[in-house]
FIVORO-959187 format. One record per residue (C-alpha): residue number from 1; residue in three letters; x, y, z. Coordinates in pm, whole numbers, plus 50000, padded with zeros to 5 digits. Example, Ala and Ser with C-alpha at 12.3 -4.5 7.8 and 13.67 -1.06 7.14 Angstrom:
! residues 2
+-----+------+-------+-------+-------+
: pos : code :    c1 :    c2 :    c3 :
+-----+------+-------+-------+-------+
:   1 :  ALA : 51230 : 49550 : 50780 :
:   2 :  SER : 51367 : 49894 : 50714 :
+-----+------+-------+-------+-------+
//
This chain:
! residues 364
+-----+------+-------+-------+-------+
: pos : code :    c1 :    c2 :    c3 :
+-----+------+-------+-------+-------+
:   1 :  MET : 19770 : 83738 : 39586 :
:   2 :  GLN : 19911 : 83696 : 39234 :
:   3 :  THR : 19629 : 83648 : 38969 :
:   4 :  THR : 19670 : 83473 : 38640 :
:   5 :  GLU : 19584 : 83799 : 38466 :
:   6 :  THR : 19847 : 83994 : 38657 :
:   7 :  PHE : 20095 : 83729 : 38591 :
:   8 :  ASP : 20023 : 83727 : 38216 :
:   9 :  SER : 20027 : 84108 : 38193 :
:  10 :  LEU : 20362 : 84135 : 38365 :
:  11 :  VAL : 20508 : 83873 : 38135 :
:  12 :  ARG : 20368 : 84031 : 37820 :
:  13 :  ALA : 20521 : 84370 : 37920 :
:  14 :  GLU : 20868 : 84215 : 37950 :
:  15 :  PHE : 20906 : 83958 : 37661 :
:  16 :  ALA : 20843 : 83967 : 37288 :
:  17 :  PRO : 21026 : 83663 : 37145 :
:  18 :  THR : 21046 : 83623 : 36762 :
:  19 :  SER : 21060 : 83247 : 36786 :
:  20 :  THR : 20888 : 82983 : 36997 :
:  21 :  TYR : 21164 : 82972 : 37254 :
:  22 :  LEU : 21166 : 82647 : 37461 :
:  23 :  ASN : 21538 : 82644 : 37564 :
:  24 :  THR : 21575 : 82807 : 37905 :
:  25 :  ALA : 21781 : 82520 : 38021 :
:  26 :  SER : 22053 : 82660 : 37797 :
:  27 :  ASN : 21988 : 83028 : 37860 :
:  28 :  SER : 21684 : 83244 : 37914 :
:  29 :  LEU : 21524 : 83520 : 37730 :
:  30 :  LEU : 21611 : 83864 : 37885 :
:  31 :  PRO : 21327 : 84079 : 38019 :
:  32 :  ALA : 21282 : 84430 : 37867 :
:  33 :  ARG : 21377 : 84592 : 38203 :
:  34 :  THR : 21692 : 84403 : 38207 :
:  35 :  VAL : 21791 : 84499 : 37853 :
:  36 :  ALA : 21722 : 84861 : 37931 :
:  37 :  ALA : 21939 : 84844 : 38246 :
:  38 :  LEU : 22217 : 84681 : 38049 :
:  39 :  HIS : 22199 : 84968 : 37794 :
:  40 :  ARG : 22210 : 85229 : 38069 :
:  41 :  ALA : 22511 : 85068 : 38229 :
:  42 :  ALA : 22706 : 85064 : 37900 :
:  43 :  LEU : 22636 : 85438 : 37849 :
:  44 :  LEU : 22795 : 85505 : 38183 :
:  45 :  ARG : 23115 : 85343 : 38059 :
:  46 :  ALA : 23085 : 85499 : 37711 :
:  47 :  GLU : 23030 : 85856 : 37852 :
:  48 :  GLY : 23289 : 85824 : 38141 :
:  49 :  ARG : 23052 : 85868 : 38423 :
:  50 :  PRO : 23101 : 85709 : 38767 :
:  51 :  LEU : 23019 : 85343 : 38795 :
:  52 :  THR : 22918 : 85356 : 39171 :
:  53 :  PRO : 22558 : 85259 : 39100 :
:  54 :  LEU : 22675 : 84938 : 38939 :
:  55 :  TYR : 22848 : 84833 : 39260 :
:  56 :  GLU : 22522 : 84905 : 39444 :
:  57 :  ASP : 22343 : 84667 : 39204 :
:  58 :  VAL : 22580 : 84380 : 39308 :
:  59 :  GLU : 22453 : 84418 : 39672 :
:  60 :  ASP : 22092 : 84441 : 39564 :
:  61 :  CYS : 22134 : 84121 : 39366 :
:  62 :  ARG : 22292 : 83952 : 39672 :
:  63 :  ALA : 21995 : 84046 : 39887 :
:  64 :  ALA : 21737 : 83943 : 39620 :
:  65 :  TYR : 21897 : 83608 : 39573 :
:  66 :  ALA : 21921 : 83560 : 39944 :
:  67 :  ARG : 21542 : 83602 : 39969 :
:  68 :  LEU : 21484 : 83350 : 39692 :
:  69 :  ALA : 21724 : 83107 : 39856 :
:  70 :  GLY : 21583 : 83148 : 40209 :
:  71 :  VAL : 21908 : 83257 : 40378 :
:  72 :  PRO : 22053 : 83585 : 40499 :
:  73 :  ALA : 22249 : 83787 : 40254 :
:  74 :  THR : 22557 : 83752 : 40473 :
:  75 :  ARG : 22568 : 83384 : 40364 :
:  76 :  VAL : 22568 : 83465 : 39991 :
:  77 :  ALA : 22882 : 83505 : 39778 :
:  78 :  ALA : 22863 : 83663 : 39434 :
:  79 :  GLY : 23091 : 83505 : 39180 :
:  80 :  ALA : 23124 : 83428 : 38813 :
:  81 :  SER : 23057 : 83049 : 38761 :
:  82 :  VAL : 22946 : 82733 : 38941 :
:  83 :  ALA : 23278 : 82575 : 38848 :
:  84 :  ALA : 23472 : 82838 : 39042 :
:  85 :  HIS : 23239 : 82786 : 39346 :
:  86 :  THR : 23285 : 82413 : 39326 :
:  87 :  GLY : 23657 : 82458 : 39310 :
:  88 :  VAL : 23661 : 82646 : 39644 :
:  89 :  ILE : 23467 : 82362 : 39804 :
:  90 :  ALA : 23696 : 82103 : 39648 :
:  91 :  ALA : 24006 : 82278 : 39773 :
:  92 :  SER : 23864 : 82253 : 40132 :
:  93 :  LEU : 23852 : 81878 : 40142 :
:  94 :  PRO : 24142 : 81672 : 40292 :
:  95 :  ALA : 24340 : 81428 : 40065 :
:  96 :  GLY : 24154 : 81096 : 40042 :
:  97 :  ALA : 23813 : 81235 : 40127 :
:  98 :  GLU : 23519 : 81072 : 39949 :
:  99 :  VAL : 23288 : 81271 : 39736 :
: 100 :  LEU : 22958 : 81116 : 39625 :
: 101 :  THR : 22826 : 81238 : 39287 :
: 102 :  ALA : 22548 : 81141 : 39043 :
: 103 :  GLU : 22614 : 80988 : 38698 :
: 104 :  GLU : 22621 : 81227 : 38410 :
: 105 :  ASP : 22573 : 81532 : 38626 :
: 106 :  PHE : 22679 : 81866 : 38487 :
: 107 :  THR : 23063 : 81894 : 38456 :
: 108 :  SER : 23078 : 82220 : 38667 :
: 109 :  VAL : 22949 : 82023 : 38968 :
: 110 :  LEU : 23199 : 81743 : 38918 :
: 111 :  ASN : 23517 : 81829 : 38749 :
: 112 :  PRO : 23693 : 82032 : 39029 :
: 113 :  PHE : 23669 : 81729 : 39250 :
: 114 :  HIS : 23831 : 81507 : 38982 :
: 115 :  VAL : 24111 : 81745 : 38896 :
: 116 :  ARG : 24226 : 81738 : 39264 :
: 117 :  GLY : 24365 : 81395 : 39197 :
: 118 :  ASP : 24377 : 81294 : 39560 :
: 119 :  LEU : 24002 : 81274 : 39639 :
: 120 :  LYS : 23790 : 80956 : 39615 :
: 121 :  VAL : 23512 : 81055 : 39378 :
: 122 :  ARG : 23227 : 80790 : 39378 :
: 123 :  THR : 22960 : 80806 : 39116 :
: 124 :  VAL : 22617 : 80637 : 39131 :
: 125 :  PRO : 22284 : 80671 : 38941 :
: 126 :  LEU : 22085 : 80975 : 39053 :
: 127 :  ALA : 21800 : 80759 : 39195 :
: 128 :  ARG : 22044 : 80585 : 39428 :
: 129 :  ILE : 22237 : 80887 : 39555 :
: 130 :  ALA : 22063 : 80918 : 39887 :
: 131 :  GLU : 22090 : 80544 : 39976 :
: 132 :  SER : 22458 : 80553 : 39862 :
: 133 :  VAL : 22563 : 80786 : 40133 :
: 134 :  ARG : 22776 : 80585 : 40381 :
: 135 :  PRO : 23004 : 80628 : 40680 :
: 136 :  GLY : 23320 : 80804 : 40548 :
: 137 :  THR : 23141 : 81006 : 40280 :
: 138 :  ALA : 23273 : 81359 : 40324 :
: 139 :  LEU : 23047 : 81538 : 40072 :
: 140 :  VAL : 22757 : 81481 : 39851 :
: 141 :  ALA : 22750 : 81689 : 39532 :
: 142 :  VAL : 22450 : 81689 : 39306 :
: 143 :  SER : 22236 : 81914 : 39083 :
: 144 :  ALA : 21876 : 81978 : 39212 :
: 145 :  ALA : 21756 : 81929 : 38858 :
: 146 :  GLN : 21956 : 81751 : 38597 :
: 147 :  SER : 22070 : 81956 : 38293 :
: 148 :  ALA : 22044 : 81673 : 38046 :
: 149 :  ASP : 21696 : 81565 : 38119 :
: 150 :  GLY : 21530 : 81753 : 38400 :
: 151 :  ARG : 21514 : 81474 : 38662 :
: 152 :  ILE : 21486 : 81617 : 39012 :
: 153 :  ALA : 21698 : 81485 : 39287 :
: 154 :  ASP : 21532 : 81353 : 39606 :
: 155 :  LEU : 21685 : 81633 : 39819 :
: 156 :  ALA : 21486 : 81556 : 40122 :
: 157 :  ALA : 21609 : 81197 : 40132 :
: 158 :  LEU : 21957 : 81309 : 40048 :
: 159 :  LYS : 21959 : 81570 : 40332 :
: 160 :  GLU : 21850 : 81296 : 40584 :
: 161 :  ALA : 22097 : 81041 : 40465 :
: 162 :  ALA : 22383 : 81294 : 40480 :
: 163 :  ARG : 22290 : 81404 : 40837 :
: 164 :  ALA : 22279 : 81038 : 40940 :
: 165 :  HIS : 22633 : 80974 : 40824 :
: 166 :  GLY : 22787 : 81312 : 40902 :
: 167 :  ALA : 22832 : 81410 : 40534 :
: 168 :  ARG : 22820 : 81763 : 40407 :
: 169 :  THR : 22588 : 81858 : 40111 :
: 170 :  TYR : 22647 : 82072 : 39799 :
: 171 :  VAL : 22357 : 82133 : 39564 :
: 172 :  ASP : 22365 : 82318 : 39237 :
: 173 :  PHE : 22034 : 82491 : 39162 :
: 174 :  SER : 22142 : 82622 : 38820 :
: 175 :  GLN : 21855 : 82435 : 38655 :
: 176 :  ALA : 21609 : 82498 : 38938 :
: 177 :  ALA : 21644 : 82846 : 39105 :
: 178 :  GLY : 21373 : 83065 : 38970 :
: 179 :  TRP : 21106 : 82807 : 38904 :
: 180 :  LEU : 21160 : 82535 : 39183 :
: 181 :  PRO : 21118 : 82669 : 39540 :
: 182 :  MET : 21439 : 82633 : 39718 :
: 183 :  ASP : 21569 : 82623 : 40079 :
: 184 :  ALA : 21948 : 82677 : 40074 :
: 185 :  ASP : 21952 : 82656 : 40449 :
: 186 :  ALA : 21879 : 82291 : 40436 :
: 187 :  TYR : 22234 : 82216 : 40275 :
: 188 :  ASP : 22589 : 82307 : 40363 :
: 189 :  PHE : 22657 : 82472 : 40025 :
: 190 :  THR : 22452 : 82563 : 39719 :
: 191 :  ALA : 22535 : 82734 : 39391 :
: 192 :  THR : 22362 : 82863 : 39082 :
: 193 :  VAL : 22422 : 83060 : 38773 :
: 194 :  SER : 22223 : 83368 : 38670 :
: 195 :  PHE : 22150 : 83315 : 38298 :
: 196 :  LYS : 21893 : 83039 : 38301 :
: 197 :  TRP : 21577 : 83042 : 38513 :
: 198 :  LEU : 21687 : 83358 : 38693 :
: 199 :  LEU : 21650 : 83548 : 38354 :
: 200 :  GLY : 21982 : 83732 : 38384 :
: 201 :  PRO : 22281 : 83785 : 38152 :
: 202 :  HIS : 22584 : 83551 : 38161 :
: 203 :  GLY : 22869 : 83608 : 38392 :
: 204 :  ALA : 22722 : 83590 : 38750 :
: 205 :  ALA : 22683 : 83299 : 38988 :
: 206 :  PHE : 22590 : 83267 : 39356 :
: 207 :  LEU : 22727 : 83043 : 39640 :
: 208 :  THR : 22564 : 83002 : 39975 :
: 209 :  VAL : 22761 : 82888 : 40276 :
: 210 :  PRO : 22696 : 82829 : 40647 :
: 211 :  GLU : 22744 : 83103 : 40898 :
: 212 :  ASN : 23067 : 82956 : 41002 :
: 213 :  PHE : 23175 : 82921 : 40627 :
: 214 :  GLY : 23176 : 82541 : 40653 :
: 215 :  GLY : 23551 : 82503 : 40664 :
: 216 :  LEU : 23605 : 82686 : 40330 :
: 217 :  SER : 23912 : 82891 : 40257 :
: 218 :  PRO : 23879 : 83186 : 40022 :
: 219 :  VAL : 24148 : 83061 : 39790 :
: 220 :  LEU : 24024 : 83283 : 39504 :
: 221 :  ALA : 23991 : 83598 : 39706 :
: 222 :  GLY : 24088 : 83927 : 39556 :
: 223 :  TRP : 24027 : 84282 : 39666 :
: 224 :  VAL : 23644 : 84252 : 39645 :
: 225 :  ALA : 23664 : 83981 : 39922 :
: 226 :  ALA : 23795 : 84231 : 40174 :
: 227 :  GLU : 23586 : 84376 : 40451 :
: 228 :  ARG : 23677 : 84713 : 40310 :
: 229 :  PRO : 23740 : 84653 : 39945 :
: 230 :  TRP : 23838 : 84999 : 39839 :
: 231 :  ASP : 24113 : 85010 : 40113 :
: 232 :  SER : 24236 : 84669 : 40003 :
: 233 :  CYS : 24339 : 84717 : 39645 :
: 234 :  TYR : 24716 : 84686 : 39702 :
: 235 :  GLY : 24921 : 84419 : 39884 :
: 236 :  PRO : 24758 : 84116 : 40071 :
: 237 :  VAL : 24409 : 84170 : 40210 :
: 238 :  ALA : 24452 : 84228 : 40577 :
: 239 :  ASP : 24094 : 84181 : 40685 :
: 240 :  LEU : 23871 : 83946 : 40481 :
: 241 :  ALA : 23501 : 84018 : 40474 :
: 242 :  HIS : 23327 : 83896 : 40785 :
: 243 :  SER : 23048 : 83753 : 40575 :
: 244 :  ALA : 23030 : 83524 : 40271 :
: 245 :  ARG : 23147 : 83808 : 40071 :
: 246 :  ARG : 23492 : 83679 : 40139 :
: 247 :  PHE : 23431 : 83428 : 39865 :
: 248 :  ASP : 23327 : 83691 : 39606 :
: 249 :  LEU : 23504 : 83710 : 39274 :
: 250 :  SER : 23554 : 84034 : 39087 :
: 251 :  HIS : 23204 : 84131 : 38973 :
: 252 :  ALA : 23084 : 84143 : 38612 :
: 253 :  LEU : 22920 : 84479 : 38684 :
: 254 :  PHE : 22701 : 84496 : 38367 :
: 255 :  THR : 22569 : 84142 : 38444 :
: 256 :  PHE : 22475 : 84223 : 38793 :
: 257 :  THR : 22304 : 84551 : 38692 :
: 258 :  GLY : 22091 : 84357 : 38458 :
: 259 :  LEU : 22034 : 84070 : 38688 :
: 260 :  ARG : 21903 : 84298 : 38955 :
: 261 :  ARG : 21596 : 84375 : 38734 :
: 262 :  SER : 21551 : 84016 : 38636 :
: 263 :  LEU : 21540 : 83916 : 39004 :
: 264 :  GLU : 21290 : 84201 : 39071 :
: 265 :  LEU : 21057 : 84046 : 38815 :
: 266 :  ILE : 21081 : 83692 : 38960 :
: 267 :  GLU : 21003 : 83839 : 39303 :
: 268 :  GLU : 20703 : 84026 : 39156 :
: 269 :  LEU : 20565 : 83721 : 38993 :
: 270 :  GLY : 20651 : 83478 : 39284 :
: 271 :  VAL : 20834 : 83153 : 39255 :
: 272 :  ALA : 20527 : 82952 : 39350 :
: 273 :  ALA : 20335 : 83105 : 39059 :
: 274 :  VAL : 20631 : 83052 : 38811 :
: 275 :  HIS : 20657 : 82689 : 38935 :
: 276 :  ALA : 20293 : 82627 : 38875 :
: 277 :  HIS : 20300 : 82787 : 38519 :
: 278 :  ASP : 20625 : 82616 : 38409 :
: 279 :  VAL : 20528 : 82266 : 38537 :
: 280 :  ALA : 20184 : 82286 : 38387 :
: 281 :  LEU : 20334 : 82356 : 38036 :
: 282 :  ALA : 20588 : 82064 : 38077 :
: 283 :  ASP : 20298 : 81835 : 38181 :
: 284 :  ARG : 20098 : 81942 : 37881 :
: 285 :  PHE : 20398 : 81858 : 37657 :
: 286 :  ARG : 20437 : 81514 : 37824 :
: 287 :  ALA : 20074 : 81434 : 37766 :
: 288 :  GLY : 20100 : 81543 : 37398 :
: 289 :  LEU : 20408 : 81329 : 37356 :
: 290 :  ALA : 20217 : 81028 : 37486 :
: 291 :  ALA : 19939 : 81086 : 37231 :
: 292 :  LEU : 20210 : 81085 : 36955 :
: 293 :  GLY : 20363 : 80764 : 37092 :
: 294 :  HIS : 20674 : 80912 : 37243 :
: 295 :  GLU : 20794 : 80851 : 37599 :
: 296 :  PRO : 21006 : 81121 : 37767 :
: 297 :  VAL : 21263 : 81051 : 38037 :
: 298 :  PRO : 21071 : 81016 : 38364 :
: 299 :  ALA : 21107 : 81350 : 38541 :
: 300 :  PRO : 20778 : 81423 : 38726 :
: 301 :  GLY : 20733 : 81770 : 38850 :
: 302 :  SER : 21016 : 81909 : 38635 :
: 303 :  ALA : 21002 : 82209 : 38391 :
: 304 :  ILE : 21240 : 82025 : 38171 :
: 305 :  VAL : 21135 : 81745 : 37937 :
: 306 :  SER : 21384 : 81520 : 37749 :
: 307 :  VAL : 21262 : 81285 : 37472 :
: 308 :  PRO : 21493 : 81002 : 37369 :
: 309 :  GLN : 21588 : 80956 : 36995 :
: 310 :  LEU : 21436 : 81290 : 36891 :
: 311 :  GLY : 21739 : 81504 : 36932 :
: 312 :  SER : 21803 : 81489 : 36562 :
: 313 :  ARG : 21493 : 81696 : 36502 :
: 314 :  GLN : 21661 : 82003 : 36667 :
: 315 :  PRO : 21791 : 82156 : 36341 :
: 316 :  ASP : 21453 : 82117 : 36159 :
: 317 :  LEU : 21274 : 82262 : 36460 :
: 318 :  SER : 21505 : 82560 : 36472 :
: 319 :  GLU : 21437 : 82610 : 36100 :
: 320 :  ALA : 21068 : 82616 : 36184 :
: 321 :  GLY : 21126 : 82885 : 36455 :
: 322 :  ILE : 21125 : 82647 : 36751 :
: 323 :  GLU : 21427 : 82658 : 36973 :
: 324 :  VAL : 21503 : 82347 : 37176 :
: 325 :  SER : 21823 : 82149 : 37249 :
: 326 :  ASN : 21982 : 81827 : 37143 :
: 327 :  ARG : 22144 : 81654 : 37443 :
: 328 :  ALA : 22299 : 81317 : 37384 :
: 329 :  GLY : 22043 : 81238 : 37109 :
: 330 :  ASN : 21746 : 81348 : 37321 :
: 331 :  LEU : 21542 : 81643 : 37244 :
: 332 :  ARG : 21528 : 81870 : 37548 :
: 333 :  ALA : 21246 : 82126 : 37584 :
: 334 :  SER : 21241 : 82355 : 37877 :
: 335 :  PHE : 20952 : 82578 : 37979 :
: 336 :  HIS : 20954 : 82914 : 38159 :
: 337 :  LEU : 20732 : 83202 : 38246 :
: 338 :  TYR : 20725 : 83352 : 37892 :
: 339 :  ASN : 20607 : 83033 : 37735 :
: 340 :  THR : 20238 : 82960 : 37666 :
: 341 :  GLU : 20015 : 82659 : 37586 :
: 342 :  ALA : 20021 : 82775 : 37213 :
: 343 :  ASP : 20401 : 82721 : 37231 :
: 344 :  VAL : 20357 : 82368 : 37351 :
: 345 :  ASP : 20102 : 82291 : 37093 :
: 346 :  ARG : 20307 : 82422 : 36816 :
: 347 :  LEU : 20605 : 82204 : 36911 :
: 348 :  LEU : 20367 : 81902 : 36925 :
: 349 :  ASP : 20227 : 81985 : 36588 :
: 350 :  VAL : 20567 : 82014 : 36427 :
: 351 :  LEU : 20675 : 81693 : 36587 :
: 352 :  ALA : 20362 : 81519 : 36442 :
: 353 :  GLY : 20442 : 81657 : 36094 :
: 354 :  ARG : 20182 : 81925 : 36093 :
: 355 :  ARG : 20354 : 82221 : 35922 :
: 356 :  HIS : 20374 : 82568 : 36067 :
: 357 :  ASP : 20521 : 82883 : 35928 :
: 358 :  ARG : 20775 : 83070 : 36134 :
: 359 :  ALA : 20515 : 83299 : 36271 :
: 360 :  GLY : 20345 : 82992 : 36425 :
: 361 :  ALA : 20052 : 82962 : 36184 :
: 362 :  LEU : 19944 : 82609 : 36094 :
: 363 :  LYS : 19980 : 82540 : 35723 :
: 364 :  GLY : 19734 : 82360 : 35516 :
+-----+------+-------+-------+-------+
//
């Protein structure tokens, strides 16, 4: 069983930020083991040695992500972006199909459906998405946690509504995988990127599909999507992979090499422990905001906190060594395993006008 002391010691061994970094919803810090792996991978290229180990890292990442997602590795495709995965799903829909989406969801979840031009994309408030599924809805596409403000979709209600009306489901876990326990098997399709809560470098994303591929066609398939990739480098692929690997895109090898170590760390810590840590810090921030007279966007249980009308403070906070985001005029703070209660309190102090130096010490 993971203890608080073990959790803290593992984290301290991996992270040494020089700022108060509260911006994982944009991109995470990299663990020390990940940085070391990236350095070793770069040396392979620099010294002209074989890259075979890097391809093995791709498969290790696929297996590790499958364990986090709760599906067999045969149902996981390794790609480069959520937008590309969404594009494959959009391409599978017949003309005139209705896609139900949430207002102001992240563009990568939405835009491929819009650019088709012949789909009926219907948009409703996030809180109404489950009740808005109706006969004739072909697909519901939504983020598990909203990028702009951290609101968590009612996925259980969405799943039941989709089942009742025969609609398929597509959930983007980019702002959730790594801190929010997930069950990809509950949905037809899921996707996520690697560089946020999964602690990886940019350039990798995962797609999960049903065993029967859910009617998807591998429209972006190249040589890596073949059952025998190294025998499929020239001419059309004669035999696509018999697993979700048929939806793979050419792998950013350095990224997957680093990501393998990041996923190892998340598994060592345990998503349940990370979830408890992250949400406790977010709740501490919410309580502190209330004491200062600020009301964040309601997002109970989320590791992301968005505060209306405080986005303009972002440059001043960055100057003070506190990294957050400005999203549509809202200050967005996002908490992950390398953050502490002291980080939360420092942000609250600066918002309250109590001055700190860049090292975090209270002035005056």
